[in-house]
Residue frames as qw, qx, qy, qz and C-alpha x, y, z in Angstrom:
[[0.699, -0.021, 0.465, -0.543, 4.49, 2.65, -6.70],
 [0.422, -0.039, 0.889, 0.173, 4.04, -0.90, -7.90],
 [0.522, 0.657, 0.513, -0.182, 0.99, 0.05, -9.95],
 [0.258, 0.879, -0.209, -0.343, 2.95, 2.63, -11.95],
 [0.224, -0.481, 0.801, 0.279, 5.68, 0.07, -12.64],
 [0.386, 0.221, 0.888, 0.116, 2.99, -2.06, -14.25],
 [0.022, 0.196, 0.507, 0.839, 1.47, 0.77, -16.30],
 [0.242, -0.696, -0.675, -0.033, -1.48, 1.38, -13.97],
 [0.234, 0.181, -0.105, 0.949, -1.85, 5.14, -13.67],
 [0.402, -0.318, -0.055, -0.857, -5.48, 5.68, -12.65],
 [0.426, -0.074, 0.718, -0.545, -7.86, 4.39, -10.05],
 [0.790, 0.321, 0.011, -0.522, -10.19, 3.28, -12.83],
 [0.605, 0.447, -0.655, -0.074, -7.51, 1.03, -14.28],
 [0.016, 0.268, -0.866, 0.422, -6.77, -0.46, -10.85],
 [0.619, 0.075, 0.445, -0.643, -10.47, -1.00, -10.11],
 [0.798, 0.373, -0.273, -0.387, -10.85, -2.86, -13.41],
 [0.443, 0.403, -0.789, 0.139, -7.84, -5.08, -12.63],
 [0.262, -0.190, 0.752, -0.575, -9.11, -5.83, -9.12],
 [0.768, 0.192, 0.246, -0.559, -12.42, -7.05, -10.54],
 [0.760, 0.463, -0.392, -0.234, -10.91, -8.97, -13.48],
 [0.505, 0.405, -0.727, 0.228, -8.01, -10.67, -11.70],
 [0.097, 0.109, -0.798, 0.585, -9.13, -10.88, -8.07],
 [0.317, -0.520, -0.749, -0.260, -12.92, -10.57, -8.11],
 [0.296, -0.509, -0.477, 0.653, -12.84, -7.65, -5.68],
 [0.106, 0.736, 0.359, 0.565, -14.97, -4.56, -6.21],
 [0.356, -0.393, -0.350, 0.772, -13.77, -1.52, -4.28],
 [0.156, 0.910, 0.347, -0.165, -15.47, 1.85, -4.36],
 [0.499, 0.704, 0.004, 0.505, -13.90, 4.62, -6.40],
 [0.282, -0.882, 0.207, -0.315, -13.21, 6.47, -3.15],
 [0.848, -0.436, 0.285, 0.098, -11.35, 3.49, -1.66],
 [0.814, 0.281, 0.195, 0.469, -9.17, 3.06, -4.73],
 [0.208, 0.860, -0.028, 0.466, -8.54, 6.80, -4.87],
 [0.536, -0.798, 0.238, -0.138, -7.41, 6.73, -1.24],
 [0.903, -0.155, 0.261, 0.304, -4.94, 3.96, -2.05],
 [0.625, 0.534, 0.152, 0.548, -3.47, 6.12, -4.82],
 [0.077, 0.829, -0.008, 0.553, -3.37, 9.47, -3.01],
 [0.339, -0.711, 0.432, -0.440, -2.46, 8.69, 0.59],
 [0.301, 0.229, -0.904, 0.197, -0.89, 6.03, 2.73],
 [0.696, -0.453, -0.361, -0.425, -3.65, 3.96, 4.37],
 [0.319, -0.578, 0.591, -0.464, -3.37, 3.42, 8.12],
 [0.554, -0.096, 0.810, -0.166, -4.69, -0.11, 7.71],
 [0.525, 0.291, -0.560, -0.570, -5.49, -2.56, 4.94],
 [0.887, -0.087, 0.315, -0.326, -7.53, -5.74, 5.17],
 [0.423, -0.331, 0.795, 0.283, -5.59, -8.87, 4.30],
 [0.592, 0.477, 0.648, 0.057, -8.23, -9.74, 1.71],
 [0.321, 0.935, 0.026, -0.151, -7.66, -6.35, 0.04],
 [0.203, -0.725, 0.604, 0.261, -3.88, -6.79, 0.17],
 [0.571, -0.004, 0.801, 0.179, -4.23, -10.24, -1.37],
 [0.537, 0.715, 0.448, -0.012, -6.46, -8.87, -4.14],
 [0.122, 0.937, -0.236, -0.226, -4.02, -6.04, -4.85],
 [0.365, -0.492, 0.745, 0.264, -1.17, -8.55, -5.10],
 [0.594, 0.297, 0.737, 0.128, -3.20, -10.71, -7.48],
 [0.414, 0.867, 0.259, -0.099, -4.24, -7.75, -9.62],
 [0.106, 0.924, -0.347, -0.118, -0.73, -6.30, -9.81],
 [0.936, 0.205, -0.231, 0.166, 1.07, -9.67, -9.95],
 [0.191, 0.645, -0.507, 0.539, 3.31, -8.78, -7.03],
 [0.575, -0.240, -0.700, 0.349, 4.12, -9.81, -3.46],
 [0.358, -0.868, -0.342, 0.036, 2.98, -7.97, -0.30],
 [0.580, -0.484, 0.057, 0.653, 6.52, -6.71, 0.23],
 [0.341, 0.291, 0.407, 0.796, 6.27, -4.85, -3.07],
 [0.173, -0.731, -0.418, -0.512, 3.35, -2.83, -1.68],
 [0.587, -0.788, -0.185, 0.011, 4.25, -2.40, 1.99],
 [0.488, 0.443, -0.374, 0.653, 7.05, -0.34, 3.47],
 [0.575, -0.697, -0.360, 0.230, 7.81, 0.39, 7.10],
 [0.287, 0.687, -0.153, 0.650, 9.10, 3.85, 7.84],
 [0.333, 0.012, -0.608, 0.720, 10.52, 5.17, 11.08],
 [0.295, -0.156, 0.127, -0.934, 7.49, 7.41, 11.52],
 [0.765, -0.175, -0.315, -0.534, 5.10, 4.42, 11.52],
 [0.642, 0.008, -0.719, 0.268, 7.13, 2.17, 13.81],
 [0.579, -0.776, -0.214, -0.129, 6.06, 2.25, 17.47],
 [0.312, 0.657, -0.451, 0.518, 8.76, 4.03, 19.46],
 [0.495, -0.571, 0.403, -0.517, 7.76, 2.91, 22.94],
 [0.990, -0.054, -0.094, -0.095, 8.48, -0.81, 22.45],
 [0.504, -0.656, 0.530, 0.185, 11.63, -2.36, 23.95],
 [0.341, 0.533, -0.691, -0.349, 14.09, -3.90, 21.49],
 [0.958, -0.006, -0.072, -0.277, 13.27, -7.48, 20.55],
 [0.101, -0.559, 0.821, -0.049, 15.53, -10.22, 21.83],
 [0.600, 0.050, -0.764, -0.234, 15.48, -13.94, 21.22],
 [0.756, -0.507, 0.048, -0.410, 13.54, -15.82, 23.91],
 [0.049, -0.490, 0.841, -0.223, 15.55, -17.86, 26.40],
 [0.701, -0.083, -0.624, -0.335, 14.36, -21.49, 26.03],
 [0.402, -0.040, -0.788, 0.464, 15.45, -22.31, 29.59],
 [0.154, 0.031, 0.404, -0.901, 13.13, -19.71, 31.08],
 [0.695, 0.171, 0.076, -0.694, 10.05, -21.12, 29.31],
 [0.206, -0.154, 0.957, 0.134, 10.21, -24.93, 29.21],
 [0.424, -0.091, -0.611, -0.662, 7.68, -26.56, 26.89],
 [0.503, -0.069, 0.581, -0.636, 4.46, -27.55, 28.59],
 [0.041, -0.082, -0.962, -0.258, 2.73, -30.83, 27.93],
 [0.550, -0.202, -0.226, -0.778, -0.95, -30.96, 27.19],
 [0.510, -0.161, 0.720, -0.442, -2.92, -33.01, 29.70],
 [0.190, 0.014, -0.913, -0.361, -3.97, -36.40, 28.42],
 [0.595, 0.046, 0.292, -0.747, -7.71, -36.88, 28.38],
 [0.060, -0.068, 0.982, 0.166, -9.00, -40.45, 28.05],
 [0.314, 0.522, 0.741, -0.283, -12.71, -39.70, 27.78],
 [0.271, 0.481, 0.553, 0.624, -14.69, -38.31, 24.88],
 [0.023, 0.145, 0.172, -0.974, -15.69, -34.70, 24.84],
 [0.351, 0.575, 0.651, -0.350, -19.29, -33.64, 24.58],
 [0.361, 0.480, 0.516, 0.611, -20.69, -32.41, 21.26],
 [0.035, 0.036, -0.075, 0.996, -21.34, -28.68, 20.90],
 [0.195, 0.511, 0.711, -0.442, -24.75, -27.45, 21.97]]
């Protein structure tokens, strides 16, 4: 884990870094969950704070395994530009109304 590579071995150490470097206070239970199991989801603000605290990039913290990849999706292919020509936005010559 990226934390261990930076000498962070306990949730307490990580919590302290999150507050000092990123201004984020997570509960002890939340930090413990990050250390002991793979979270099913992470807020982008939490990911950003973890990256700031650990001085790393998101790719250092995230991995995609075959077990987490959706298996029912068709393979991705590049879109055919001829099948979806660009659409022009209509030109409007009058002013819009202010929000209510």
